[in-house]
KOLGUMI-33467 format. One record per residue: residue in three letters; y, x, z of N, C-alpha, C, CB in turn. Coordinates in nm, 4 decimals, padded with zeros to 6 digits. Each point is the difference from the previous one (the first is absolute). Glycine has a CB too. Layout:
N
> ALA	Y	X	Z	Y	X	Z	Y	X	Z	Y	X	Z $
...
REM end
This chain:
138
> UNK	01.4975	-00.1221	-01.0809	00.0160	-00.0164	00.1435	00.0483	-00.1411	00.0339	00.0493	00.2454	00.0207 $
> UNK	00.0380	-00.2993	-00.1058	00.0493	-00.1353	00.0231	-00.1129	-00.1020	-00.0085	00.2223	00.0675	-00.0920 $
> UNK	-00.3139	-00.0468	-00.0036	-00.1123	-00.0937	-00.0143	-00.0878	00.0015	00.1248	00.0035	00.0334	-00.2494 $
> UNK	-00.0305	00.0833	00.3024	-00.0798	00.0115	00.1221	00.0680	-00.0722	00.1159	-00.0909	00.2201	-00.0801 $
> UNK	00.2196	-00.1991	00.0933	00.0750	-00.0650	00.1077	00.0000	-00.1516	-00.0192	00.1450	00.2050	00.0246 $
> UNK	-00.1242	-00.2496	-00.1471	00.0018	-00.1439	-00.0281	-00.1352	-00.0632	00.0357	00.1689	00.0374	-00.1850 $
> UNK	-00.2778	00.0254	00.1438	-00.1336	-00.0534	00.0284	-00.0265	-00.0003	00.1512	-00.0820	00.0835	-00.2249 $
> UNK	00.1164	00.0254	00.2916	-00.0208	00.0074	00.1448	00.0790	-00.1054	00.0755	-00.0414	00.2423	-00.0247 $
> UNK	00.1674	-00.2590	-00.0113	00.0831	-00.1020	00.0645	-00.0530	-00.1401	-00.0283	00.1985	00.1516	-00.0190 $
> UNK	-00.2408	-00.1752	-00.1047	-00.0545	-00.1312	-00.0359	-00.1287	-00.0289	00.0764	00.1029	00.0213	-00.2274 $
> UNK	-00.1859	00.0800	00.2451	-00.1243	-00.0174	00.0758	00.0299	-00.0338	00.1463	-00.1167	00.1613	-00.1549 $
> UNK	00.2084	-00.0876	00.2153	00.0381	-00.0297	00.1385	00.0585	-00.1407	00.0106	00.0433	00.2448	00.0412 $
> UNK	00.0406	-00.2831	-00.1388	00.0596	-00.1344	-00.0002	-00.1084	-00.1068	-00.0107	00.2091	00.0922	-00.1057 $
> UNK	-00.3076	-00.0702	00.0194	-00.1073	-00.0981	-00.0178	-00.0808	-00.0174	00.1283	-00.0116	00.0597	-00.2430 $
> UNK	-00.0205	00.0502	00.3083	-00.0752	-00.0078	00.1259	00.0812	-00.0773	00.1042	-00.1159	00.2198	-00.0514 $
> UNK	00.2430	-00.1878	00.0635	00.0845	-00.0693	00.0982	00.0182	-00.1470	-00.0351	00.1182	00.2148	00.0447 $
> UNK	-00.1108	-00.2456	-00.1738	00.0127	-00.1392	-00.0437	-00.1223	-00.0810	00.0412	00.1416	00.0739	-00.1935 $
> UNK	-00.2597	-00.0192	00.1686	-00.1239	-00.0700	00.0367	-00.0114	-00.0149	00.1513	-00.1113	00.0898	-00.2061 $
> UNK	00.1315	00.0208	00.2789	-00.0106	-00.0074	00.1463	00.1068	-00.0911	00.0595	-00.0955	00.2310	00.0017 $
> UNK	00.2175	-00.2217	-00.0527	00.1083	-00.0827	00.0520	-00.0233	-00.1478	-00.0242	00.1538	00.1889	-00.0377 $
> UNK	-00.1942	-00.2235	-00.0843	-00.0251	-00.1409	-00.0316	-00.1155	-00.0539	00.0838	00.0849	00.0367	-00.2342 $
> UNK	-00.1921	00.0418	00.2432	-00.1171	-00.0427	00.0787	00.0385	-00.0220	00.1460	-00.1520	00.1269	-00.1557 $
> UNK	00.2239	-00.0320	00.2135	00.0357	-00.0101	00.1412	00.0982	-00.1138	00.0253	-00.0390	00.2452	00.0233 $
> UNK	00.1293	-00.2681	-00.1167	00.0979	-00.1079	00.0153	-00.0643	-00.1369	-00.0159	00.1770	00.1530	-00.0855 $
> UNK	-00.2644	-00.1676	-00.0141	-00.0585	-00.1299	-00.0316	-00.1190	-00.0334	00.0900	00.0757	00.0302	-00.2353 $
> UNK	-00.1575	00.0698	00.2664	-00.1224	-00.0257	00.0776	-00.0174	00.1063	00.1084	-00.1069	-00.1089	-00.2014 $
> UNK	00.1961	00.1088	00.3013	-00.0065	00.1061	00.1012	-00.1315	00.0040	00.0770	00.2441	-00.0207	00.0200 $
> UNK	-00.3009	-00.0927	00.0102	-00.1278	-00.0004	00.0738	-00.1119	00.0562	-00.0875	00.0759	-00.2002	00.1347 $
> UNK	-00.0722	00.1716	-00.2622	-00.0990	00.0539	-00.0918	00.0118	00.1511	-00.0126	00.0024	-00.2157	-00.1237 $
> UNK	00.1210	00.2655	00.1193	00.0223	00.1442	-00.0036	-00.0570	00.0645	00.1258	00.2076	-00.0328	-00.1396 $
> UNK	-00.1756	-00.0264	00.2537	-00.0466	00.0519	00.1292	-00.1519	00.0031	00.0074	00.2075	-00.0876	00.1070 $
> UNK	-00.2708	-00.0157	-00.1553	-00.1457	-00.0111	00.0111	-00.0743	00.0822	-00.1056	00.0332	-00.2274	00.0944 $
> UNK	00.0317	00.2582	-00.2056	-00.0695	00.0615	-00.1126	00.0176	00.1509	-00.0085	00.0294	-00.2125	-00.1183 $
> UNK	00.0900	00.2627	00.1443	00.0263	00.1427	-00.0182	-00.0643	00.0769	00.1156	00.2182	-00.0484	-00.1233 $
> UNK	-00.3082	00.1415	00.0906	-00.0689	00.0743	00.1064	00.0984	00.0720	00.0916	-00.1957	00.0290	-00.1521 $
> UNK	00.1710	-00.0315	00.2778	00.0718	00.0662	00.1098	00.1306	-00.0687	00.0404	-00.1008	00.2101	-00.0789 $
> UNK	00.1502	-00.3075	00.0013	00.1234	-00.0695	00.0403	-00.0216	-00.0739	00.1310	00.0677	-00.0248	-00.2408 $
> UNK	-00.1879	-00.0293	00.2581	-00.0283	-00.0775	00.1200	-00.0374	00.0856	00.1218	-00.0733	-00.1820	-00.1505 $
> UNK	00.0876	00.3141	00.1393	-00.0316	00.0871	00.1139	00.1053	-00.0074	00.1107	-00.1191	00.1512	-00.1580 $
> UNK	00.2358	-00.2032	00.1267	00.1072	-00.0098	00.1002	00.0427	-00.1459	00.0151	00.0794	00.2346	-00.0551 $
> UNK	-00.1663	-00.3178	00.1140	00.0339	-00.1406	00.0184	00.1102	-00.0168	00.1047	-00.2344	-00.0629	-00.0640 $
> UNK	00.2880	-00.0527	00.0800	-00.0365	-00.1248	-00.0635	00.0763	-00.0207	-00.1315	-00.0505	-00.0953	00.2265 $
> UNK	-00.0004	00.0050	-00.3094	00.0670	-00.0373	-00.1237	00.1207	-00.0856	00.0338	-00.2170	00.0105	-00.1296 $
> UNK	00.3271	00.0133	00.0630	00.1183	-00.0852	00.0099	00.0555	-00.0183	-00.1405	00.0525	00.0800	00.2371 $
> UNK	-00.0406	-00.2031	-00.2792	00.0443	-00.0296	-00.1360	00.1402	00.0535	-00.0284	-00.1435	-00.2030	00.0045 $
> UNK	00.2324	00.1941	00.0917	00.1394	00.0381	-00.0208	00.0187	00.1435	-00.0499	00.0567	-00.1612	00.1775 $
> UNK	-00.1062	00.2637	-00.1064	00.0224	00.1354	-00.0510	-00.0709	00.0275	-00.1325	00.0255	00.0728	00.2346 $
> UNK	-00.1385	-00.1399	-00.2590	-00.0687	00.0206	-00.1273	00.0822	-00.0569	-00.1154	-00.2219	-00.0077	00.1184 $
> UNK	00.2801	-00.1096	-00.0999	00.0853	-00.0558	-00.1056	00.1251	00.0859	-00.0194	-00.0852	-00.2314	00.0532 $
> UNK	00.1434	00.2792	00.0553	00.1163	00.0888	-00.0113	-00.0370	00.1275	-00.0755	00.0924	-00.0924	00.2155 $
> UNK	-00.2077	00.1499	-00.1824	-00.0484	00.1195	-00.0672	-00.0203	-00.0272	-00.1491	-00.1108	00.0758	00.2134 $
> UNK	00.0547	-00.1904	-00.2456	-00.0198	-00.0367	-00.1400	00.1308	-00.0065	-00.0761	-00.2017	-00.1263	00.0664 $
> UNK	00.3037	00.0648	-00.0061	00.1306	-00.0079	-00.0655	00.0633	00.1366	-00.0164	00.0295	-00.2266	00.0949 $
> UNK	-00.0385	00.3102	00.0072	00.0563	00.1355	-00.0085	-00.0741	00.0823	-00.1048	00.0675	-00.0119	00.2420 $
> UNK	-00.1984	-00.0062	-00.2503	-00.0795	00.0717	-00.0990	00.0380	-00.0434	-00.1411	-00.1878	00.0202	00.1655 $
> UNK	00.2146	-00.1488	-00.1847	00.0460	-00.0466	-00.1310	00.1356	00.0617	-00.0342	-00.1264	-00.2160	00.0316 $
> UNK	00.2138	00.2292	00.0670	00.1286	00.0657	-00.0232	-00.0181	00.1441	-00.0438	00.1036	-00.1495	00.1693 $
> UNK	-00.1963	00.2187	-00.1070	-00.0292	00.1379	-00.0379	-00.0572	00.0050	-00.1414	-00.0411	00.0591	00.2415 $
> UNK	-00.0410	-00.1571	-00.2776	-00.0545	-00.0074	-00.1360	00.1118	-00.0171	-00.1024	-00.2124	-00.0989	00.0907 $
> UNK	00.3140	00.0204	-00.0573	00.1135	-00.0193	-00.0911	00.0724	00.1329	-00.0226	00.0260	-00.2392	00.0792 $
> UNK	00.0002	00.3127	00.0277	00.0696	00.1288	-00.0122	-00.0837	00.0999	-00.0800	00.1155	-00.0424	00.2197 $
> UNK	-00.2439	00.0514	-00.1908	-00.0879	00.0904	-00.0749	-00.0091	-00.0416	-00.1466	-00.1311	00.0443	00.2094 $
> UNK	00.1243	-00.1749	-00.2338	-00.0055	-00.0499	-00.1369	00.1269	00.0310	-00.0771	-00.1515	-00.1799	00.0768 $
> UNK	00.2664	00.1636	-00.0124	00.1274	00.0337	-00.0645	00.0063	00.1487	-00.0316	00.1124	-00.1889	00.1211 $
> UNK	-00.1605	00.2709	-00.0295	-00.0007	00.1447	-00.0229	-00.0940	00.0369	-00.1145	00.0528	00.0374	00.2425 $
> UNK	-00.1625	-00.1123	-00.2591	-00.0922	00.0248	-00.1114	00.0616	-00.0448	-00.1322	-00.1955	-00.0278	00.1556 $
> UNK	00.2695	-00.0814	-00.1520	00.0626	-00.0525	-00.1209	00.1150	00.0884	-00.0468	-00.0650	-00.2300	00.0710 $
> UNK	00.1528	00.2656	00.0212	00.1150	00.0850	-00.0311	-00.0206	00.1335	00.0699	00.1557	-00.2006	-00.0258 $
> UNK	-00.2306	00.2873	-00.0348	-00.0317	00.1276	00.0638	00.1260	00.0851	00.0043	-00.2407	-00.0109	-00.0798 $
> UNK	00.3001	00.0135	00.1977	00.1215	00.0771	00.0258	-00.0210	00.0698	00.1337	00.1510	-00.1614	-00.1325 $
> UNK	-00.1107	00.2844	00.1403	-00.0325	00.0812	00.1173	00.0383	-00.0662	00.1313	00.0299	00.1993	-00.1413 $
> UNK	00.0927	-00.2425	00.1558	00.0424	-00.0553	00.1300	-00.0785	-00.1248	00.0381	00.2272	00.0921	-00.0410 $
> UNK	-00.2478	-00.1810	-00.0550	-00.0748	-00.1224	00.0284	-00.1452	00.0325	00.0357	00.1503	-00.1281	-00.1566 $
> UNK	-00.2112	00.2197	00.0824	-00.1389	00.0390	00.0285	-00.0109	00.0651	00.1378	-00.0416	00.0315	-00.2464 $
> UNK	00.1357	00.0555	00.2784	-00.0031	00.0677	00.1307	00.0138	-00.1013	00.1125	00.0986	00.2072	-00.1026 $
> UNK	-00.0043	-00.2991	00.0898	00.0188	-00.1019	00.1046	-00.1253	-00.0856	00.0134	00.2480	-00.0037	-00.0451 $
> UNK	-00.3061	-00.0388	-00.0660	-00.1207	-00.0833	00.0047	-00.1150	00.0744	00.0674	00.0738	-00.1177	-00.2094 $
> UNK	-00.0911	00.2439	00.1733	-00.1111	00.0775	00.0569	00.0224	00.0325	00.1476	-00.0417	00.0970	-00.2262 $
> UNK	00.1645	-00.0666	00.2640	00.0283	00.0256	00.1419	-00.0189	-00.1288	00.0808	00.1638	00.1839	-00.0623 $
> UNK	-00.1244	-00.2985	00.0056	-00.0228	-00.1282	00.0678	-00.1493	-00.0247	00.0182	00.2132	-00.0915	-00.0979 $
> UNK	-00.2907	00.1218	-00.0054	-00.1449	-00.0167	00.0093	-00.0580	00.0918	00.1073	-00.0083	-00.0633	-00.2432 $
> UNK	00.0544	00.1875	00.2454	-00.0478	00.0956	00.1006	00.0433	-00.0395	00.1415	00.0080	00.1799	-00.1741 $
> UNK	00.1061	-00.2463	00.1862	00.0455	-00.0459	00.1317	-00.0985	-00.1002	00.0595	00.2386	00.0371	-00.0697 $
> UNK	-00.3137	-00.1040	-00.0170	-00.1070	-00.0867	00.0471	-00.1330	00.0749	00.0101	00.1186	-00.1947	-00.1028 $
> UNK	-00.1553	00.2670	-00.0029	-00.1360	00.0538	-00.0081	-00.0283	00.1123	00.0995	00.0029	-00.0623	-00.2381 $
> UNK	00.0962	00.1430	00.2728	-00.0247	00.1078	00.0968	-00.0281	-00.0566	00.1397	00.1489	00.1527	-00.1345 $
> UNK	-00.0621	-00.2404	00.1898	-00.0336	-00.0576	00.1317	-00.1280	-00.0838	-00.0038	00.2437	-00.0025	00.0541 $
> UNK	-00.2712	-00.0613	-00.1660	-00.1224	-00.0785	-00.0136	-00.1224	00.0907	00.0140	00.1197	-00.1645	-00.1500 $
> UNK	-00.1173	00.2788	00.0825	-00.1081	00.0984	00.0123	-00.0121	00.0491	00.1438	00.0362	00.0701	-00.2386 $
> UNK	00.0749	-00.0320	00.2990	-00.0019	00.0535	00.1366	-00.0564	-00.1037	00.0974	00.1987	00.1465	-00.0539 $
> UNK	-00.1558	-00.2730	00.0396	-00.0505	-00.1049	00.0882	-00.1522	-00.0093	-00.0099	00.2167	-00.1265	-00.0250 $
> UNK	-00.2653	00.1166	-00.0987	-00.1436	-00.0193	-00.0164	-00.0813	00.1215	00.0418	00.0506	-00.1555	-00.1846 $
> UNK	00.0035	00.2743	00.1704	-00.0713	00.1186	00.0474	-00.0240	-00.0082	00.1499	00.1023	00.1357	-00.1840 $
> UNK	-00.0103	-00.1983	00.2551	-00.0142	-00.0146	00.1442	-00.0746	-00.1244	00.0432	00.2076	00.1242	00.0193 $
> UNK	-00.2481	-00.2086	-00.1159	-00.0653	-00.1259	00.0350	-00.1242	-00.0240	-00.0852	00.2217	-00.0924	00.0691 $
> UNK	-00.3078	00.1911	-00.0762	-00.1229	-00.0132	-00.0782	-00.1176	-00.0479	00.0837	00.0832	00.1798	-00.1482 $
> UNK	-00.0632	-00.1894	00.2796	-00.1067	-00.0471	00.0878	-00.0446	-00.1390	-00.0407	00.0902	00.1393	00.1868 $
> UNK	-00.2193	-00.1599	-00.1897	-00.0542	-00.1296	-00.0382	-00.0363	-00.0070	-00.1472	00.1349	-00.1012	00.1798 $
> UNK	-00.0832	00.1937	-00.2585	-00.0350	00.0037	-00.1427	-00.1256	00.0844	-00.0172	00.2433	-00.0270	-00.0690 $
> UNK	-00.3278	-00.0155	-00.0192	-00.1176	00.0809	-00.0317	00.0436	00.1279	-00.0691	-00.1430	-00.2066	-00.0197 $
> UNK	00.0545	00.3021	00.0128	00.0325	00.1296	-00.0601	00.0459	-00.0156	-00.1445	-00.1668	00.1090	00.1509 $
> UNK	00.0948	-00.1887	-00.2283	00.0364	-00.0210	-00.1404	00.1345	-00.0678	-00.0153	-00.2401	-00.0141	-00.0541 $
> UNK	00.2628	-00.0904	00.1331	00.1277	-00.0719	-00.0070	00.1150	00.0896	00.0430	-00.1191	-00.2156	00.0449 $
> UNK	00.0985	00.2934	00.0599	00.1048	00.0912	00.0477	00.0307	00.1059	-00.1051	-00.0732	-00.0385	00.2373 $
> UNK	-00.0301	00.0951	-00.2976	00.0203	00.1021	-00.1030	00.0727	-00.0587	-00.1205	-00.2074	00.1191	00.0770 $
> UNK	00.1664	-00.2379	-00.1201	00.0649	-00.0648	-00.1147	00.1457	-00.0296	00.0309	-00.2191	-00.1001	-00.0690 $
> UNK	00.2460	00.0519	00.1885	00.1376	-00.0307	00.0390	00.0865	00.1255	-00.0010	-00.0836	-00.1903	00.1399 $
> UNK	00.0339	00.2980	-00.0834	00.0766	00.1247	00.0036	00.0263	00.0505	-00.1420	-00.1013	00.0569	00.2242 $
> UNK	00.0016	-00.0631	-00.3108	00.0184	00.0463	-00.1385	00.1045	-00.0851	-00.0717	-00.2385	00.0808	-00.0054 $
> UNK	00.2288	-00.2123	00.0180	00.0957	-00.0893	-00.0667	00.1405	00.0228	00.0534	-00.1811	-00.1703	-00.0344 $
> UNK	00.1948	00.1789	00.1651	00.1337	00.0154	00.0578	00.0571	00.1393	-00.0245	-00.0611	-00.1675	00.1739 $
> UNK	-00.0219	00.2688	-00.1760	00.0460	00.1344	-00.0340	00.0464	00.0040	-00.1459	-00.1589	00.1001	00.1702 $
> UNK	00.0858	-00.1664	-00.2562	00.0398	-00.0103	-00.1402	00.1338	-00.0722	-00.0133	-00.2417	-00.0009	-00.0679 $
> UNK	00.2637	-00.0998	00.1534	00.1255	-00.0757	-00.0059	00.1194	00.0827	00.0460	-00.1301	-00.2081	00.0390 $
> UNK	00.1052	00.3243	00.0170	00.1071	00.0939	00.0357	00.0093	00.1115	-00.1044	-00.0339	-00.0514	00.2457 $
> UNK	-00.0796	00.1046	-00.2855	00.0000	00.1150	-00.0919	00.0472	-00.0359	-00.1406	-00.1861	00.0954	00.1328 $
> UNK	00.1462	-00.2115	-00.1842	00.0427	-00.0401	-00.1349	00.1517	-00.0164	-00.0073	-00.2207	-00.1151	-00.0340 $
> UNK	00.2835	00.0392	00.1250	00.1451	-00.0102	-00.0095	00.0716	00.1332	00.0258	-00.0220	-00.2367	00.0718 $
> UNK	-00.0355	00.3233	00.0112	00.0606	00.1327	00.0183	-00.0032	00.0788	-00.1306	-00.0700	-00.0003	00.2418 $
> UNK	-00.0411	-00.0052	-00.3137	-00.0088	00.0682	-00.1292	00.0982	-00.0614	-00.0997	-00.2423	00.0544	00.0444 $
> UNK	00.2508	-00.1868	-00.0467	00.0949	-00.0669	-00.0896	00.1443	00.0334	00.0368	-00.1652	-00.1852	-00.0328 $
> UNK	00.1906	00.2023	00.1607	00.1339	00.0392	00.0438	00.0348	00.1374	-00.0557	-00.0252	-00.1371	00.2100 $
> UNK	-00.0701	00.2280	-00.2105	00.0218	00.1314	-00.0606	00.0343	-00.0113	-00.1475	-00.1573	00.0987	00.1651 $
> UNK	00.0886	-00.1883	-00.2351	00.0296	-00.0232	-00.1419	00.1393	-00.0598	-00.0158	-00.2451	-00.0336	-00.0478 $
> UNK	00.2767	-00.0652	00.1296	00.1304	-00.0674	-00.0096	00.1149	00.0964	00.0240	-00.1070	-00.2115	00.0761 $
> UNK	00.0897	00.3038	00.0162	00.1081	00.0937	00.0316	00.0270	00.0983	-00.1143	-00.0606	-00.0212	00.2414 $
> UNK	-00.0325	00.0320	-00.3345	00.0189	00.0878	-00.1161	00.0650	-00.0718	-00.1175	-00.1982	00.1295	00.0739 $
> UNK	00.2143	-00.2618	-00.0640	00.0582	-00.0782	-00.1097	00.1495	00.0215	-00.0110	-00.1784	-00.1694	00.0300 $
> UNK	00.2282	00.1437	-00.1481	00.1450	-00.0078	-00.0173	00.0487	-00.1302	00.0603	-00.0085	00.1403	-00.2106 $
> UNK	00.1378	-00.1631	00.2110	00.0533	-00.1190	00.0662	00.0148	-00.1185	-00.0936	00.1180	00.1496	00.1552 $
> UNK	-00.1314	-00.1342	-00.2852	00.0142	-00.1129	-00.0923	-00.1278	-00.0823	-00.0009	00.1613	00.1315	-00.1420 $
> UNK	-00.1495	-00.2656	00.1398	-00.1203	-00.0837	-00.0042	-00.0758	00.0222	-00.1293	00.1121	-00.1705	00.1444 $
> UNK	-00.2445	00.1685	-00.1363	-00.0829	00.0083	-00.1199	-00.0078	-00.1392	-00.0617	-00.1353	00.1947	00.0947 $
> UNK	00.1422	-00.2061	-00.2274	-00.0142	-00.1322	-00.0633	-00.1341	-00.0608	00.0373	00.1475	00.0712	-00.1916 $
> UNK	-00.1506	-00.2044	00.2001	-00.1193	-00.0705	00.0443	-00.1186	00.0276	-00.0906	00.1450	-00.1763	00.0968 $
> UNK	-00.1257	00.1797	-00.2258	-00.1105	00.0171	-00.0925	-00.0387	00.1439	-00.0267	00.0717	-00.2085	-00.1002 $
> UNK	-00.0019	00.3038	00.1586	-00.0259	00.1410	-00.0282	-00.0300	00.0765	00.1273	00.1488	-00.0137	-00.1991 $
> UNK	-00.2328	00.1140	00.1883	-00.0369	00.0795	00.1175	00.0737	00.1306	00.0029	-00.2227	-00.1048	00.0001 $
REM end
């Protein structure tokens, strides 16, 4: 169970690391490239850079939870992730106008997955003991 949690947390951390770095370093490129992001214009560099920095912070917390798999740290990391991913899903569900059917469906699937995966990992984390798992062992 620890190995599953470690892999899941590491995967979430990696996704947030890539998205955070991209948004922080090249916010206009993120806006122009990621499907449906440009559905709610106008583009403003400031909130995109702020979002990138916050996303990198979330990646650090998720990465630490993957490295030191301990129930409290994993729960906090996953709840922090859900504090972003649930409102993100809800927002986009209400703002699909202008997206093609395929893009809208893909967005809903990706964002729903970004809620369901951490919820499942949270269930795993809540079953863990409180002692940290060694880094090299699952």
